[in-house]
GUDRENTOR-879145 format. One line per field, with one value per residue (C-alpha): residue in three letters; chain; x negated, y negated, z. Coordinates in steps of 0.1 Angstrom, whole numbers. Last residue first. Layout:
// residues N
code (ALA_...)
unit (A_...)
x (X_...)
y (Y_...)
z (Z_...)
This chain:
// residues 471
code (UNK_UNK_UNK_UNK_UNK_UNK_UNK_UNK_UNK_UNK_UNK_UNK_UNK_UNK_UNK_UNK_UNK_UNK_UNK_UNK_UNK_UNK_UNK_UNK_UNK_UNK_UNK_UNK_UNK_UNK_UNK_UNK_UNK_UNK_UNK_UNK_UNK_UNK_UNK_UNK_UNK_UNK_UNK_UNK_UNK_UNK_UNK_UNK_UNK_UNK_UNK_UNK_UNK_UNK_UNK_UNK_UNK_UNK_UNK_UNK_UNK_UNK_UNK_UNK_UNK_UNK_UNK_UNK_UNK_UNK_UNK_UNK_UNK_UNK_UNK_UNK_UNK_UNK_UNK_UNK_UNK_UNK_UNK_UNK_UNK_UNK_UNK_UNK_UNK_UNK_UNK_UNK_UNK_UNK_UNK_UNK_UNK_UNK_UNK_UNK_UNK_UNK_UNK_UNK_UNK_UNK_UNK_UNK_UNK_UNK_UNK_UNK_UNK_UNK_UNK_UNK_UNK_UNK_UNK_UNK_UNK_UNK_UNK_UNK_UNK_UNK_UNK_UNK_UNK_UNK_UNK_UNK_UNK_UNK_UNK_UNK_UNK_UNK_UNK_UNK_UNK_UNK_UNK_UNK_UNK_UNK_UNK_UNK_UNK_UNK_UNK_UNK_UNK_UNK_UNK_UNK_UNK_UNK_UNK_UNK_UNK_UNK_UNK_UNK_UNK_UNK_UNK_UNK_UNK_UNK_UNK_UNK_UNK_UNK_UNK_UNK_UNK_UNK_UNK_UNK_UNK_UNK_UNK_UNK_UNK_UNK_UNK_UNK_UNK_UNK_UNK_UNK_UNK_UNK_UNK_UNK_UNK_UNK_UNK_UNK_UNK_UNK_UNK_UNK_UNK_UNK_UNK_UNK_UNK_UNK_UNK_UNK_UNK_UNK_UNK_UNK_UNK_UNK_UNK_UNK_UNK_UNK_UNK_UNK_UNK_UNK_UNK_UNK_UNK_UNK_UNK_UNK_UNK_UNK_UNK_UNK_UNK_UNK_UNK_UNK_UNK_UNK_UNK_UNK_UNK_UNK_UNK_UNK_UNK_UNK_UNK_UNK_UNK_UNK_UNK_UNK_UNK_UNK_UNK_UNK_UNK_UNK_UNK_UNK_UNK_UNK_UNK_UNK_UNK_UNK_UNK_UNK_UNK_UNK_UNK_UNK_UNK_UNK_UNK_UNK_UNK_UNK_UNK_UNK_UNK_UNK_UNK_UNK_UNK_UNK_UNK_UNK_UNK_UNK_UNK_UNK_UNK_UNK_UNK_UNK_UNK_UNK_UNK_UNK_UNK_UNK_UNK_UNK_UNK_UNK_UNK_UNK_UNK_UNK_UNK_UNK_UNK_UNK_UNK_UNK_UNK_UNK_UNK_UNK_UNK_UNK_UNK_UNK_UNK_UNK_UNK_UNK_UNK_UNK_UNK_UNK_UNK_UNK_UNK_UNK_UNK_UNK_UNK_UNK_UNK_UNK_UNK_UNK_UNK_UNK_UNK_UNK_UNK_UNK_UNK_UNK_UNK_UNK_UNK_UNK_UNK_UNK_UNK_UNK_UNK_UNK_UNK_UNK_UNK_UNK_UNK_UNK_UNK_UNK_UNK_UNK_UNK_UNK_UNK_UNK_UNK_UNK_UNK_UNK_UNK_UNK_UNK_UNK_UNK_UNK_UNK_UNK_UNK_UNK_UNK_UNK_UNK_UNK_UNK_UNK_UNK_UNK_UNK_UNK_UNK_UNK_UNK_UNK_UNK_UNK_UNK_UNK_UNK_UNK_UNK_UNK_UNK_UNK_UNK_UNK_UNK_UNK_UNK_UNK_UNK_UNK_UNK_UNK_UNK_UNK_UNK_UNK_UNK_UNK_UNK_UNK_UNK_UNK_UNK_UNK_UNK_UNK_UNK_UNK_UNK_UNK_UNK_UNK_UNK_UNK_UNK_UNK_UNK_UNK_UNK_UNK_UNK_UNK_UNK_UNK_UNK_UNK_UNK_UNK_UNK_UNK_UNK_UNK_UNK_UNK_UNK)
unit (A_A_A_A_A_A_A_A_A_A_A_A_A_A_A_A_A_A_A_A_A_A_A_A_A_A_A_A_A_A_A_A_A_A_A_A_A_A_A_A_A_A_A_A_A_A_A_A_A_A_A_A_A_A_A_A_A_A_A_A_A_A_A_A_A_A_A_A_A_A_A_A_A_A_A_A_A_A_A_A_A_A_A_A_A_A_A_A_A_A_A_A_A_A_A_A_A_A_A_A_A_A_A_A_A_A_A_A_A_A_A_A_A_A_A_A_A_A_A_A_A_A_A_A_A_A_A_A_A_A_A_A_A_A_A_A_A_A_A_A_A_A_A_A_A_A_A_A_A_A_A_A_A_A_A_A_A_A_A_A_A_A_A_A_A_A_A_A_A_A_A_A_A_A_A_A_A_A_A_A_A_A_A_A_A_A_A_A_A_A_A_A_A_A_A_A_A_A_A_A_A_A_A_A_A_A_A_A_A_A_A_A_A_A_A_A_A_A_A_A_A_A_A_A_A_A_A_A_A_A_A_A_A_A_A_A_A_A_A_A_A_A_A_A_A_A_A_A_A_A_A_A_A_A_A_A_A_A_A_A_A_A_A_A_A_A_A_A_A_A_A_A_A_A_A_A_A_A_A_A_A_A_A_A_A_A_A_A_A_A_A_A_A_A_A_A_A_A_A_A_A_A_A_A_A_A_A_A_A_A_A_A_A_A_A_A_A_A_A_A_A_A_A_A_A_A_A_A_A_A_A_A_A_A_A_A_A_A_A_A_A_A_A_A_A_A_A_A_A_A_A_A_A_A_A_A_A_A_A_A_A_A_A_A_A_A_A_A_A_A_A_A_A_A_A_A_A_A_A_A_A_A_A_A_A_A_A_A_A_A_A_A_A_A_A_A_A_A_A_A_A_A_A_A_A_A_A_A_A_A_A_A_A_A_A_A_A_A_A_A_A_A_A_A_A_A_A_A_A_A_A_A_A_A_A_A_A_A_A_A_A_A_A_A_A_A_A_A_A_A_A_A_A_A_A_A_A_A_A_A_A_A_A_A_A_A_A_A_A_A_A)
x (95_94_119_114_150_137_97_98_88_106_82_82_49_34_44_37_0_-2_10_-14_-45_-33_-26_-61_-69_-76_-43_-32_-46_-23_8_-1_-1_27_49_78_82_44_53_77_59_26_52_60_24_15_47_44_0_13_39_13_-14_15_22_-16_-24_5_42_54_57_59_28_41_20_-3_19_22_9_-17_2_-8_-28_-14_-46_-44_-28_-4_22_51_39_60_94_123_111_103_144_154_169_207_205_182_211_222_246_277_282_297_262_255_247_237_227_205_188_181_161_146_137_124_104_90_79_64_39_44_20_45_27_61_60_71_103_110_112_135_156_157_163_196_192_211_240_257_290_287_297_262_251_239_236_207_183_201_191_156_148_159_133_110_112_114_85_61_45_34_8_-18_5_19_-15_-34_-39_-73_-78_-108_-119_-143_-139_-125_-154_-179_-157_-162_-197_-197_-179_-153_-155_-195_-194_-211_-187_-156_-173_-172_-137_-125_-88_-56_-58_-48_-58_-49_-62_-50_-37_-56_-62_-73_-63_-94_-84_-83_-53_-49_-47_-42_-78_-88_-104_-114_-149_-159_-126_-113_-145_-145_-108_-119_-147_-122_-104_-127_-137_-98_-78_-67_-89_-65_-41_-18_-31_-13_-11_-4_8_-8_7_13_36_7_-14_12_10_36_45_43_67_68_42_56_22_-8_-17_14_27_2_-5_1_-32_-27_6_-15_-45_-23_-5_-28_-39_-2_9_22_-12_-20_10_7_27_36_42_55_43_68_44_10_-2_-6_20_47_14_-1_35_34_4_13_48_24_-2_28_15_30_2_-29_-45_-67_-60_-85_-82_-100_-102_-77_-80_-55_-37_-68_-62_-27_-35_-61_-38_-14_-36_-51_-14_-11_-42_-30_7_30_51_75_67_97_110_98_122_104_128_157_133_112_148_153_115_117_146_135_98_119_140_111_90_121_124_86_84_116_101_69_86_105_75_55_80_82_48_48_78_68_96_104_122_105_106_111_101_120_146_154_173_141_129_150_150_114_118_146_128_92_111_100_134_143_153_156_155_145_169_154_183_179_202_232_263_245_218_248_261_232_222_258_249_217_225_250_292_319_290_257_219_196_200_197_177_188_172_177_220_243_277_309_309_275_295_319_298_284_313_321_289_294_278_270_254_241_208_199_162_131_142_167_142_131_160_185_164_172_212_215_194_211_244_240_259_233_235_212_221_193_196_167_176)
y (-755_-751_-724_-687_-677_-640_-639_-606_-602_-629_-660_-669_-691_-668_-634_-644_-655_-620_-604_-624_-614_-577_-578_-592_-625_-641_-659_-636_-609_-610_-617_-580_-565_-583_-574_-600_-600_-610_-644_-649_-637_-662_-687_-684_-679_-712_-731_-720_-730_-765_-766_-755_-780_-808_-790_-789_-824_-839_-848_-879_-898_-872_-869_-856_-823_-834_-837_-814_-782_-760_-730_-700_-674_-640_-620_-621_-589_-607_-584_-605_-638_-664_-664_-636_-609_-633_-645_-612_-582_-580_-601_-573_-547_-519_-498_-480_-515_-510_-515_-548_-564_-537_-513_-540_-547_-508_-510_-535_-524_-491_-509_-527_-496_-483_-509_-543_-561_-548_-565_-568_-558_-517_-534_-557_-535_-510_-537_-544_-508_-507_-489_-458_-445_-470_-462_-471_-458_-457_-430_-405_-431_-443_-414_-412_-444_-445_-411_-434_-463_-440_-422_-460_-469_-438_-454_-482_-462_-485_-514_-491_-491_-456_-430_-425_-390_-385_-350_-352_-392_-388_-372_-397_-427_-421_-418_-451_-469_-496_-533_-529_-550_-524_-495_-522_-520_-480_-482_-501_-513_-499_-472_-435_-410_-369_-350_-314_-307_-277_-296_-285_-304_-317_-317_-342_-363_-400_-411_-376_-359_-348_-317_-306_-319_-334_-348_-360_-373_-398_-408_-420_-439_-456_-466_-487_-500_-513_-491_-511_-494_-463_-475_-447_-420_-389_-360_-326_-292_-274_-296_-328_-339_-339_-352_-381_-383_-368_-391_-377_-394_-423_-446_-476_-487_-464_-424_-422_-391_-384_-403_-395_-391_-411_-432_-440_-451_-474_-489_-522_-522_-527_-500_-513_-515_-482_-463_-428_-402_-365_-338_-306_-272_-250_-266_-259_-232_-264_-273_-291_-309_-318_-336_-356_-370_-380_-399_-414_-428_-436_-469_-491_-507_-505_-469_-444_-413_-396_-360_-340_-305_-275_-257_-248_-283_-301_-283_-292_-326_-332_-320_-344_-372_-362_-364_-397_-408_-390_-405_-377_-394_-387_-382_-385_-351_-345_-375_-400_-421_-396_-369_-394_-395_-356_-354_-374_-360_-323_-338_-351_-322_-299_-320_-325_-283_-280_-306_-288_-252_-263_-280_-248_-229_-252_-255_-212_-210_-234_-214_-181_-159_-125_-122_-118_-147_-146_-171_-187_-166_-158_-122_-109_-122_-112_-75_-75_-86_-65_-33_-40_-26_-52_-55_-87_-106_-141_-151_-189_-202_-233_-251_-258_-233_-242_-220_-189_-189_-191_-158_-142_-153_-146_-105_-107_-122_-99_-103_-90_-84_-101_-86_-112_-140_-170_-203_-224_-255_-295_-290_-310_-313_-299_-265_-260_-263_-240_-215_-215_-209_-177_-161_-165_-180_-217_-241_-275_-290_-322_-328_-337_-335_-309_-283_-261_-263_-258_-221_-216_-222_-201_-172_-168_-174_-142_-143_-167_-190_-223_-250_-275_-314_-341_-374)
z (-274_-312_-316_-320_-325_-328_-326_-334_-292_-283_-271_-238_-241_-213_-230_-270_-256_-240_-272_-292_-272_-271_-310_-317_-332_-367_-368_-400_-383_-351_-372_-389_-358_-343_-371_-370_-408_-411_-426_-396_-372_-385_-383_-346_-337_-355_-334_-305_-305_-315_-285_-262_-271_-269_-232_-224_-238_-212_-222_-214_-242_-274_-296_-327_-340_-372_-403_-430_-413_-428_-445_-427_-445_-461_-476_-514_-527_-550_-563_-553_-569_-550_-555_-559_-537_-507_-511_-499_-515_-521_-553_-569_-570_-546_-571_-553_-535_-497_-488_-495_-457_-436_-467_-480_-444_-441_-476_-458_-429_-442_-472_-440_-422_-453_-452_-439_-460_-486_-519_-540_-580_-569_-549_-576_-603_-580_-579_-616_-621_-600_-567_-559_-539_-519_-506_-472_-436_-418_-396_-423_-454_-431_-442_-481_-484_-466_-494_-523_-510_-505_-543_-559_-538_-544_-582_-556_-538_-534_-525_-497_-480_-484_-453_-444_-425_-403_-388_-361_-355_-320_-302_-324_-315_-277_-279_-303_-271_-286_-282_-289_-322_-333_-324_-334_-369_-365_-354_-385_-374_-379_-351_-347_-326_-327_-292_-284_-251_-232_-201_-165_-137_-111_-78_-47_-62_-52_-94_-111_-119_-152_-170_-207_-195_-229_-244_-202_-197_-229_-218_-183_-203_-229_-199_-187_-219_-222_-248_-277_-303_-297_-314_-312_-293_-302_-270_-286_-269_-242_-212_-230_-199_-179_-202_-203_-165_-142_-112_-75_-53_-31_-52_-33_-27_-37_-38_-14_-39_-62_-94_-132_-161_-188_-171_-136_-160_-187_-158_-153_-185_-199_-221_-254_-272_-263_-279_-262_-281_-266_-292_-269_-277_-302_-326_-314_-342_-365_-388_-365_-348_-382_-392_-359_-369_-400_-387_-360_-389_-411_-430_-407_-400_-419_-420_-402_-384_-364_-352_-329_-339_-329_-365_-387_-388_-398_-435_-436_-426_-451_-482_-469_-471_-507_-514_-502_-522_-556_-554_-548_-522_-492_-457_-438_-437_-404_-392_-367_-354_-350_-340_-317_-292_-295_-286_-260_-242_-245_-230_-203_-195_-195_-174_-149_-149_-140_-112_-98_-96_-87_-58_-47_-51_-30_-1_-5_3_33_47_43_36_57_33_-5_-28_-64_-90_-123_-127_-164_-160_-171_-139_-119_-131_-126_-90_-83_-92_-76_-43_-12_-5_18_-14_-28_-63_-74_-98_-122_-138_-176_-187_-166_-180_-196_-169_-140_-155_-158_-122_-107_-119_-102_-70_-65_-70_-42_-17_-16_-23_-47_-22_-45_-41_-68_-80_-90_-89_-110_-91_-99_-120_-97_-70_-77_-90_-55_-41_-65_-57_-22_12_-4_13_-2_8_-4_-1_16_56_46_29_55_86_55_49_85_82_48_61_97_77_60_29_6_-22_-14_-39_-39_-44_-50_-37)
């Protein structure tokens, strides 16, 4: 339950406010600034209702002190004066709102609810941004190849407009990092960047995750839930793997793009959105449109500014710089002595086909540092076996090796169990060849990532195929 701190020297005012809020909130009362500061130091408050006129230390003085100590807590000032001066001074000092006595009960409830919602929203966005800043550092776009420089130039030009952008590229090429670069270069850089990973959201949850829902919209909807459009505000909303959206959700997204408004599940009012939309896909959306798996009208709405990211094998000259960047990146948090890669190591890295692209290179560098990071010079022996055998530079599609023998028929095992065991072997082998990358494994198997994920869940196969037995 959310906590409200009511600070007022008049007992009648404190008790009346307690009656207004005690049903929905945990109410804590303070009769002076000294007591209020004590409570703030001891407990996490979600909102503070603060009277302007109090003896010893007035509300404005307390507001300025508390804002320095607890900048993320919203303060709502209360006063019996109708003068404009305390209102202006309160807002300048950092108050989120101002209410005059006698107050309207419905109005003050709305003000408090809005203040708490905005505070929660800010905290969610700050937490999200701090998490992704570690995963997607803004200096991570490294490369001087012509194809990559063209993509960077396109991003720079697109950042000056508000048009929808569609970023295309194989899995692991850095589509989300490029989208974040676009956001940071745009006029919206101080606003939130909110990512929606369409392939990771279950079909039953994606609508509520996008648009949110109101309290009581369905069973267990005990409070209002803010969706990704709410979180994005006037910032940027990034749809990763947009091709994985169902046709039903595509219709709803199209409406938002056309009308610039949406409605929460269980809501009655349309909410305007100013968020900029960036989408990304590993698929050929034009081909998906022809196959009727993607709406043509949504495709044209998204494909205003297309940007293509080349696979790593087409920018092999960038591999040494990328490897060195990841070495420096991981050294910030790892206790390693490594300074650089041996020439033979770099030669093998350049020759490799990189089916997992930049993400795979990052993982390989991390693995080498974990296992061999105490060496100043990272030698070629630190590379996995696949770099030393086969034809690393081959660009032929990866295919599953044929089974040496058909699956054994085990007495007592049904046909269904035998088929599931073979299916498990095929999926595990594909995941192994794809380095645990499900999108790549799905391509190897000639299916979609969503279907692969469904089969993996049904067969109890771990996310990356780790400890993947025959069942």
